[in-house]
TORVOGU-542267 format. One record per residue (C-alpha): residue in three letters; y negated, z, x. Coordinates in pm, 1 decimal, always signed. Layout:
BEGIN
@code: ala, Y: Y, Z: Z, X: X
...
***
This chain:
BEGIN
@code: met, Y: -976.2, Z: -785.8, X: +1073.6
@code: ala, Y: -1284.4, Z: -884.0, X: +894.3
@code: leu, Y: -1394.4, Z: -1250.3, X: +834.3
@code: ser, Y: -1595.8, Z: -1363.1, X: +1133.6
@code: thr, Y: -1963.3, Z: -1544.5, X: +1235.1
@code: leu, Y: -2006.2, Z: -1777.0, X: +1438.7
@code: ser, Y: -2094.1, Z: -1588.5, X: +1716.6
@code: asp, Y: -1665.4, Z: -1608.5, X: +1795.0
@code: val, Y: -1704.3, Z: -1975.5, X: +1814.1
@code: ala, Y: -1721.3, Z: -2140.7, X: +2172.7
@code: asp, Y: -1697.4, Z: -2542.0, X: +2185.0
@code: gly, Y: -1661.4, Z: -2598.3, X: +1861.3
@code: glu, Y: -1364.5, Z: -2393.1, X: +1876.8
@code: phe, Y: -1299.3, Z: -2059.0, X: +1659.1
@code: lys, Y: -1156.0, Z: -1817.6, X: +1836.2
@code: arg, Y: -1082.0, Z: -1475.3, X: +1668.4
@code: lys, Y: -1160.1, Z: -1169.8, X: +1924.0
@code: glu, Y: -944.0, Z: -876.4, X: +1949.8
@code: thr, Y: -952.7, Z: -539.4, X: +1831.0
@code: thr, Y: -1028.9, Z: -252.7, X: +1997.0
@code: phe, Y: -894.1, Z: +43.6, X: +1785.9
@code: arg, Y: -511.8, Z: +105.2, X: +1886.2
@code: asn, Y: -416.4, Z: +405.5, X: +1817.9
@code: phe, Y: -105.7, Z: +502.8, X: +1680.6
@code: ile, Y: -28.5, Z: +757.5, X: +1358.4
@code: ser, Y: +390.5, Z: +857.0, X: +1515.8
@code: ser, Y: +587.8, Z: +1111.0, X: +1424.1
@code: gln, Y: +731.6, Z: +1169.0, X: +1734.3
@code: pro, Y: +656.7, Z: +1532.7, X: +1864.4
@code: gly, Y: +304.1, Z: +1612.8, X: +2047.5
@code: ala, Y: +160.3, Z: +1274.0, X: +1883.7
@code: glu, Y: -189.9, Z: +1266.8, X: +1874.9
@code: phe, Y: -239.8, Z: +1108.6, X: +1551.7
@code: pro, Y: +107.5, Z: +1293.7, X: +1344.3
@code: pro, Y: +186.8, Z: +1179.3, X: +974.4
@code: glu, Y: -48.7, Z: +1385.2, X: +713.5
@code: asn, Y: -33.0, Z: +1417.9, X: +362.7
@code: gly, Y: -437.2, Z: +1358.7, X: +284.2
@code: arg, Y: -537.0, Z: +1380.3, X: +626.2
@code: tyr, Y: -571.8, Z: +946.2, X: +693.5
@code: his, Y: -752.6, Z: +686.8, X: +477.6
@code: leu, Y: -797.1, Z: +303.7, X: +449.4
@code: tyr, Y: -1128.7, Z: +135.5, X: +416.7
@code: ile, Y: -1098.9, Z: -205.7, X: +288.5
@code: ser, Y: -1241.8, Z: -503.6, X: +163.9
@code: tyr, Y: -1040.1, Z: -697.7, X: -61.9
@code: ala, Y: -1187.0, Z: -1050.5, X: +9.4
@code: cys, Y: -1017.6, Z: -955.1, X: +403.1
@code: pro, Y: -672.2, Z: -1089.9, X: +362.0
@code: trp, Y: -611.4, Z: -879.0, X: +686.8
@code: ala, Y: -717.0, Z: -590.3, X: +524.7
@code: ser, Y: -516.4, Z: -682.4, X: +234.0
@code: arg, Y: -204.1, Z: -667.6, X: +372.3
@code: cys, Y: -282.4, Z: -306.9, X: +444.9
@code: tyr, Y: -325.2, Z: -207.7, X: +87.2
@code: ala, Y: -24.3, Z: -448.0, X: +4.6
@code: phe, Y: +160.0, Z: -292.5, X: +231.6
@code: met, Y: +53.3, Z: +82.2, X: +85.1
@code: lys, Y: +142.7, Z: -1.6, X: -252.4
@code: leu, Y: +484.3, Z: -152.4, X: -196.0
@code: lys, Y: +618.9, Z: +173.4, X: -12.1
@code: gly, Y: +407.5, Z: +384.7, X: -298.6
@code: leu, Y: +147.4, Z: +569.5, X: -86.4
@code: glu, Y: -134.9, Z: +592.6, X: -292.4
@code: asp, Y: -142.9, Z: +928.0, X: -294.5
@code: ala, Y: -74.8, Z: +1030.2, X: +38.1
@code: ile, Y: -365.8, Z: +802.5, X: +198.4
@code: gly, Y: -689.6, Z: +740.1, X: +46.6
@code: leu, Y: -851.1, Z: +418.6, X: +29.3
@code: thr, Y: -1226.4, Z: +275.5, X: -25.4
@code: val, Y: -1324.2, Z: -59.7, X: -104.6
@code: val, Y: -1654.4, Z: -244.1, X: +63.7
@code: lys, Y: -1879.3, Z: -499.7, X: -161.6
@code: pro, Y: -1788.3, Z: -815.0, X: -94.4
@code: met, Y: -2106.6, Z: -944.8, X: +16.4
@code: trp, Y: -2176.3, Z: -893.7, X: +334.3
@code: glu, Y: -2575.6, Z: -721.6, X: +387.7
@code: arg, Y: -2779.1, Z: -595.3, X: +596.1
@code: thr, Y: -2588.6, Z: -226.7, X: +792.3
@code: lys, Y: -2892.1, Z: -145.5, X: +983.8
@code: glu, Y: -3304.6, Z: -167.2, X: +952.2
@code: gly, Y: -3432.9, Z: -309.9, X: +1265.7
@code: asp, Y: -3176.1, Z: -552.3, X: +1326.1
@code: asp, Y: -3012.9, Z: -872.0, X: +1201.9
@code: his, Y: -2677.1, Z: -783.7, X: +1197.8
@code: phe, Y: -2516.6, Z: -867.7, X: +788.4
@code: gly, Y: -2152.1, Z: -688.9, X: +753.0
@code: trp, Y: -1938.5, Z: -477.5, X: +504.4
@code: val, Y: -2128.1, Z: -191.1, X: +303.0
@code: phe, Y: -2044.9, Z: +50.3, X: +57.8
@code: ala, Y: -2146.1, Z: +93.1, X: -326.4
@code: lys, Y: -2485.5, Z: +261.2, X: -356.0
@code: thr, Y: -2358.7, Z: +378.4, X: -705.8
@code: glu, Y: -1995.3, Z: +382.8, X: -858.6
@code: asp, Y: -2036.3, Z: +79.5, X: -1071.8
@code: glu, Y: -2291.3, Z: -125.0, X: -878.3
@code: val, Y: -2015.8, Z: -390.0, X: -824.1
@code: pro, Y: -1662.3, Z: -384.8, X: -1001.0
@code: gly, Y: -1420.4, Z: -243.9, X: -783.6
@code: ala, Y: -1661.0, Z: -154.3, X: -535.6
@code: gln, Y: -1705.7, Z: +225.7, X: -391.1
@code: arg, Y: -1934.5, Z: +457.4, X: -217.7
@code: asp, Y: -1777.9, Z: +625.7, X: +144.5
@code: pro, Y: -1679.2, Z: +954.9, X: -21.6
@code: ile, Y: -1512.2, Z: +1055.1, X: +330.3
@code: asn, Y: -1837.8, Z: +1052.1, X: +523.5
@code: gly, Y: -2120.5, Z: +902.1, X: +298.5
@code: val, Y: -2171.1, Z: +680.9, X: +561.5
@code: thr, Y: -2424.4, Z: +319.3, X: +395.3
@code: ser, Y: -2200.5, Z: +78.2, X: +548.5
@code: ile, Y: -1834.4, Z: +1.4, X: +801.2
@code: arg, Y: -2067.4, Z: -28.8, X: +1077.6
@code: ala, Y: -2173.2, Z: +304.5, X: +1046.4
@code: leu, Y: -1800.4, Z: +431.3, X: +1076.3
@code: tyr, Y: -1773.2, Z: +296.1, X: +1362.9
@code: asp, Y: -2088.2, Z: +441.4, X: +1515.1
@code: leu, Y: -1939.9, Z: +804.9, X: +1433.1
@code: ala, Y: -1641.4, Z: +684.3, X: +1589.8
@code: asn, Y: -1774.7, Z: +585.6, X: +1915.5
@code: pro, Y: -2185.3, Z: +574.8, X: +1954.6
@code: asp, Y: -2159.9, Z: +348.9, X: +2248.9
@code: tyr, Y: -1942.4, Z: +115.7, X: +2068.0
@code: thr, Y: -2085.5, Z: -244.4, X: +2086.5
@code: gly, Y: -1782.4, Z: -480.3, X: +1915.1
@code: arg, Y: -1731.6, Z: -601.7, X: +1621.9
@code: tyr, Y: -1746.0, Z: -379.6, X: +1284.6
@code: thr, Y: -1418.6, Z: -525.9, X: +1124.3
@code: val, Y: -1204.8, Z: -407.2, X: +820.3
@code: pro, Y: -892.7, Z: -277.4, X: +799.1
@code: val, Y: -1039.0, Z: +74.4, X: +938.7
@code: leu, Y: -790.7, Z: +329.4, X: +902.9
@code: trp, Y: -972.3, Z: +701.4, X: +963.5
@code: asp, Y: -900.4, Z: +1022.7, X: +1059.7
@code: lys, Y: -1070.1, Z: +1306.2, X: +825.6
@code: glu, Y: -911.6, Z: +1553.2, X: +1042.6
@code: lys, Y: -1099.9, Z: +1392.9, X: +1392.2
@code: lys, Y: -1310.2, Z: +1211.9, X: +1194.5
@code: thr, Y: -1244.4, Z: +883.0, X: +1414.3
@code: ile, Y: -1118.0, Z: +498.5, X: +1367.4
@code: val, Y: -764.5, Z: +568.8, X: +1454.4
@code: asn, Y: -643.5, Z: +207.4, X: +1429.1
@code: asn, Y: -827.5, Z: -129.7, X: +1294.3
@code: glu, Y: -585.2, Z: -339.4, X: +1392.2
@code: ser, Y: -381.0, Z: -471.1, X: +1011.6
@code: ser, Y: -50.2, Z: -574.4, X: +1228.9
@code: glu, Y: -63.9, Z: -220.3, X: +1326.7
@code: ile, Y: -140.6, Z: -16.0, X: +1040.2
@code: thr, Y: +117.7, Z: -218.2, X: +844.4
@code: lys, Y: +413.2, Z: -55.4, X: +1070.1
@code: met, Y: +265.4, Z: +222.6, X: +1038.3
@code: phe, Y: +234.8, Z: +264.4, X: +671.3
@code: asn, Y: +622.1, Z: +96.8, X: +695.2
@code: phe, Y: +782.7, Z: +360.5, X: +919.0
@code: glu, Y: +597.5, Z: +675.2, X: +955.1
@code: phe, Y: +504.4, Z: +762.2, X: +622.5
@code: asn, Y: +852.0, Z: +755.5, X: +450.1
@code: asn, Y: +804.2, Z: +1172.4, X: +366.3
@code: phe, Y: +506.8, Z: +1153.4, X: +156.4
@code: ala, Y: +596.9, Z: +796.8, X: +5.6
@code: lys, Y: +754.9, Z: +687.2, X: -353.1
@code: his, Y: +910.2, Z: +422.9, X: -183.2
@code: pro, Y: +1063.3, Z: +539.6, X: +131.9
@code: asp, Y: +1411.1, Z: +266.8, X: +114.2
@code: val, Y: +1121.7, Z: -40.0, X: +93.1
@code: asn, Y: +1124.5, Z: -187.9, X: +450.3
@code: leu, Y: +930.3, Z: -473.0, X: +510.8
@code: tyr, Y: +1034.0, Z: -461.9, X: +889.2
@code: pro, Y: +1442.2, Z: -462.3, X: +859.9
@code: ala, Y: +1601.3, Z: -437.9, X: +1184.1
@code: his, Y: +1862.8, Z: -725.3, X: +1108.8
@code: leu, Y: +1551.4, Z: -974.0, X: +1040.2
@code: lys, Y: +1327.0, Z: -878.5, X: +1288.2
@code: ser, Y: +1350.8, Z: -1195.6, X: +1541.2
@code: asn, Y: +1350.5, Z: -1361.7, X: +1222.9
@code: ile, Y: +966.2, Z: -1220.9, X: +1092.3
@code: glu, Y: +837.8, Z: -1289.8, X: +1432.6
@code: gln, Y: +916.1, Z: -1582.0, X: +1552.9
@code: val, Y: +764.0, Z: -1671.1, X: +1170.4
@code: asn, Y: +501.7, Z: -1471.3, X: +1238.9
@code: ser, Y: +379.9, Z: -1632.2, X: +1562.1
@code: trp, Y: +357.0, Z: -1979.5, X: +1403.6
@code: thr, Y: +201.5, Z: -1878.0, X: +1074.3
@code: tyr, Y: -104.3, Z: -1635.1, X: +1187.8
@code: asn, Y: -240.3, Z: -1947.4, X: +1487.9
@code: ser, Y: -174.4, Z: -2228.1, X: +1247.7
@code: ile, Y: -233.8, Z: -2077.8, X: +850.2
@code: asn, Y: -381.1, Z: -1693.6, X: +868.2
@code: asn, Y: -613.1, Z: -1797.3, X: +1134.1
@code: gly, Y: -575.7, Z: -2194.4, X: +1068.7
@code: val, Y: -778.6, Z: -2196.2, X: +786.3
@code: tyr, Y: -1067.0, Z: -2020.3, X: +991.7
@code: arg, Y: -1043.6, Z: -2283.2, X: +1256.5
@code: cys, Y: -1104.8, Z: -2560.5, X: +998.9
@code: gly, Y: -1397.7, Z: -2348.3, X: +879.0
@code: phe, Y: -1571.9, Z: -2221.0, X: +1135.8
@code: ala, Y: -1522.5, Z: -2510.9, X: +1357.4
@code: thr, Y: -1871.1, Z: -2650.8, X: +1446.7
@code: lys, Y: -1798.0, Z: -2996.4, X: +1627.0
@code: gln, Y: -1486.4, Z: -3258.7, X: +1428.3
@code: lys, Y: -1254.9, Z: -3246.1, X: +1706.3
@code: pro, Y: -1163.3, Z: -2912.3, X: +1735.6
@code: tyr, Y: -1177.9, Z: -2885.7, X: +1322.9
@code: glu, Y: -946.9, Z: -3215.1, X: +1300.3
@code: glu, Y: -668.5, Z: -3046.2, X: +1521.2
@code: ala, Y: -673.2, Z: -2717.2, X: +1362.9
@code: phe, Y: -641.8, Z: -2901.7, X: +1043.6
@code: ala, Y: -356.3, Z: -3062.0, X: +1153.1
@code: glu, Y: -194.6, Z: -2795.4, X: +1252.7
@code: leu, Y: -258.8, Z: -2604.6, X: +919.3
@code: phe, Y: -108.9, Z: -2894.7, X: +739.0
@code: ala, Y: +178.6, Z: -2894.2, X: +942.3
@code: ala, Y: +283.0, Z: -2569.1, X: +892.5
@code: leu, Y: +195.5, Z: -2551.4, X: +551.5
@code: asp, Y: +475.6, Z: -2864.2, X: +525.3
@code: arg, Y: +749.4, Z: -2642.8, X: +731.2
@code: cys, Y: +695.9, Z: -2331.3, X: +517.8
@code: glu, Y: +782.7, Z: -2560.8, X: +188.1
@code: asp, Y: +1094.9, Z: -2719.7, X: +352.7
@code: ile, Y: +1237.2, Z: -2352.3, X: +468.5
@code: leu, Y: +1124.2, Z: -2238.1, X: +98.5
@code: ser, Y: +1316.6, Z: -2501.2, X: -34.2
@code: lys, Y: +1677.0, Z: -2300.8, X: +134.5
@code: gln, Y: +1532.5, Z: -1978.3, X: +71.5
@code: arg, Y: +1341.2, Z: -1752.8, X: -99.7
@code: tyr, Y: +1167.7, Z: -1566.1, X: +116.5
@code: ile, Y: +980.8, Z: -1658.9, X: +460.8
@code: ala, Y: +1179.2, Z: -1531.4, X: +680.4
@code: gly, Y: +1541.2, Z: -1464.9, X: +480.5
@code: asn, Y: +1644.7, Z: -1331.8, X: +145.3
@code: glu, Y: +1450.4, Z: -1105.8, X: +121.7
@code: leu, Y: +1043.7, Z: -1009.0, X: +117.3
@code: thr, Y: +944.0, Z: -870.9, X: +453.3
@code: glu, Y: +634.4, Z: -831.3, X: +632.0
@code: ala, Y: +614.0, Z: -1205.3, X: +725.7
@code: asp, Y: +571.4, Z: -1267.0, X: +315.9
@code: ile, Y: +238.7, Z: -1031.4, X: +304.2
@code: arg, Y: +103.6, Z: -1227.2, X: +579.5
@code: leu, Y: +188.8, Z: -1561.0, X: +471.3
@code: phe, Y: +64.9, Z: -1475.3, X: +107.8
@code: val, Y: -264.8, Z: -1350.9, X: +168.3
@code: thr, Y: -362.0, Z: -1688.3, X: +273.3
@code: leu, Y: -173.1, Z: -1895.5, X: +4.2
@code: val, Y: -329.8, Z: -1675.0, X: -305.6
@code: arg, Y: -721.1, Z: -1712.4, X: -187.0
@code: phe, Y: -624.2, Z: -2088.7, X: -51.3
@code: asp, Y: -711.1, Z: -2334.6, X: -406.7
@code: gln, Y: -1047.9, Z: -2129.3, X: -477.1
@code: val, Y: -1177.6, Z: -2087.0, X: -164.8
@code: tyr, Y: -1057.8, Z: -2243.5, X: +158.7
@code: tyr, Y: -958.8, Z: -2585.0, X: -6.0
@code: val, Y: -1321.4, Z: -2642.7, X: -66.8
@code: his, Y: -1530.1, Z: -2370.7, X: +139.2
@code: phe, Y: -1356.9, Z: -2430.4, X: +470.1
@code: lys, Y: -1274.3, Z: -2775.0, X: +458.3
@code: cys, Y: -884.9, Z: -2760.9, X: +413.3
@code: asn, Y: -860.9, Z: -3062.0, X: +182.0
@code: lys, Y: -582.2, Z: -3211.8, X: +213.9
@code: arg, Y: -369.9, Z: -3037.9, X: -90.8
@code: leu, Y: -359.5, Z: -2766.8, X: -273.7
@code: ile, Y: -83.9, Z: -2465.5, X: -237.8
@code: his, Y: -14.5, Z: -2562.8, X: -618.4
@code: gln, Y: +68.5, Z: -2947.2, X: -582.7
@code: tyr, Y: +367.7, Z: -2736.7, X: -291.5
@code: pro, Y: +650.7, Z: -2673.8, X: -551.3
@code: asn, Y: +792.9, Z: -2465.2, X: -337.5
@code: leu, Y: +506.1, Z: -2281.3, X: -216.4
@code: phe, Y: +364.4, Z: -2240.8, X: -542.3
@code: asn, Y: +633.5, Z: -2066.5, X: -671.3
@code: tyr, Y: +713.5, Z: -1854.2, X: -416.5
@code: thr, Y: +336.9, Z: -1756.6, X: -405.5
@code: lys, Y: +337.8, Z: -1658.5, X: -803.2
@code: asp, Y: +680.3, Z: -1447.9, X: -691.1
@code: ile, Y: +553.9, Z: -1245.9, X: -423.8
@code: tyr, Y: +187.6, Z: -1190.2, X: -683.3
@code: gln, Y: +391.4, Z: -1093.1, X: -1001.1
@code: thr, Y: +609.5, Z: -832.9, X: -716.0
@code: pro, Y: +538.7, Z: -459.9, X: -864.6
@code: ser, Y: +201.3, Z: -363.4, X: -729.2
@code: ile, Y: +84.4, Z: -686.9, X: -524.8
@code: ala, Y: -78.0, Z: -809.3, X: -813.6
@code: asp, Y: -368.0, Z: -490.5, X: -793.3
@code: thr, Y: -409.5, Z: -598.2, X: -425.7
@code: val, Y: -604.5, Z: -949.8, X: -549.7
@code: asn, Y: -939.5, Z: -920.4, X: -625.5
@code: met, Y: -1050.2, Z: -1300.3, X: -687.9
@code: phe, Y: -1413.3, Z: -1190.3, X: -726.7
@code: his, Y: -1488.2, Z: -1043.2, X: -451.9
@code: ile, Y: -1245.4, Z: -1285.5, X: -303.4
@code: lys, Y: -1533.8, Z: -1538.9, X: -417.3
@code: gln, Y: -1844.8, Z: -1333.4, X: -391.4
@code: his, Y: -1762.2, Z: -1293.7, X: -33.0
@code: tyr, Y: -1657.4, Z: -1621.9, X: +63.1
@code: tyr, Y: -1912.9, Z: -1803.3, X: -63.6
@code: arg, Y: -2197.1, Z: -1590.6, X: -48.9
@code: ser, Y: -2105.6, Z: -1423.9, X: +254.7
@code: his, Y: -2153.8, Z: -1761.2, X: +491.4
@code: pro, Y: -2500.3, Z: -1938.4, X: +436.9
@code: ser, Y: -2435.1, Z: -2168.3, X: +785.3
@code: ile, Y: -2081.6, Z: -2339.7, X: +564.2
@code: asn, Y: -2266.5, Z: -2260.3, X: +184.4
@code: pro, Y: -2626.2, Z: -2215.6, X: +221.7
@code: his, Y: -2723.5, Z: -2175.2, X: -113.8
@code: gly, Y: -2431.7, Z: -1971.3, X: -220.9
@code: ile, Y: -2300.0, Z: -2127.7, X: -503.7
@code: val, Y: -1974.5, Z: -1991.3, X: -621.1
@code: pro, Y: -1750.2, Z: -2248.5, X: -760.0
@code: val, Y: -1621.2, Z: -2161.7, X: -1124.4
@code: gly, Y: -1311.7, Z: -2336.9, X: -1088.5
@code: pro, Y: -1049.4, Z: -2398.2, X: -989.5
@code: ile, Y: -846.1, Z: -2134.7, X: -1191.0
@code: val, Y: -544.5, Z: -2059.5, X: -1145.9
@code: asp, Y: -244.1, Z: -1889.0, X: -1265.7
@code: phe, Y: -21.5, Z: -1676.3, X: -1065.1
@code: thr, Y: +123.0, Z: -1512.3, X: -1360.7
@code: thr, Y: +312.0, Z: -1740.7, X: -1521.0
@code: lys, Y: +689.3, Z: -1844.2, X: -1450.6
@code: his, Y: +851.8, Z: -1898.4, X: -1114.2
@code: asp, Y: +1160.3, Z: -2083.5, X: -1009.8
@code: arg, Y: +1245.4, Z: -1832.3, X: -715.5
@code: asp, Y: +1506.2, Z: -1618.0, X: -880.0
@code: arg, Y: +1774.3, Z: -1972.5, X: -801.4
@code: phe, Y: +1828.4, Z: -1835.4, X: -458.2
@code: lys, Y: +1943.1, Z: -1459.6, X: -587.5
***
């Protein structure tokens, strides 16, 4: 999902809308979207945690040669002349914004245009990630939790690391249980704080967020990863919020009770995942800070991007103690 606007706020409380393109890539005989090498393309923003988790799965599975990738510009811009919608757009040239690209598949200028190509009558939100089918010229899926599972299971014939399984059967119940409370209280909880327009829903979301972070801190004092002692989907989902927390959510979304680097276990855990091979490639703090601080004028009207804090995720961690 993309970051939201205040159109998703009701009664002062931020409520995230459901995604709409929910087709599946499947190796089952007769599937409309079978796994094929080079057929699919992933569009992301480094700024968006939901899109970044899909990119993390791509990297961990070693799918970079099988599935294409394009990164949008970090700042929202007007997506169509004549209306007021601001959203994800592609770079106009390869060197316009470091790390951002032009659309190499359809040559369009925005993510909105991809949705219009897939369905000219579409009226929903123009979010990332977008998993695109180059053969059918349509969006397969824009729900990150489903895209990650497709990447985990359906492309093993083309993966450099087919033995990597981020959703193992023996931890499935643990993963789902963790996801059920970390999503609303942490992943979406920071947005519930940041986009709240009334005091009570903000304070409720704030209390839930830090209760959940305290719960994570306690769990991680006893085991290396959040759902057990191996890296899983639940860790990637949690990590994408934690890695943004101190530099964005603490200030921009008023989540200012405690910084992640003030939690010994959570901070070492975040460093541990960041230092997992390929994960650092999915974190672009320049894009992250440029987007949040410059694309939400209702929260930060002057678009000033804070210089700090400087958080080093490359220093030694202590999570090896759980081996």
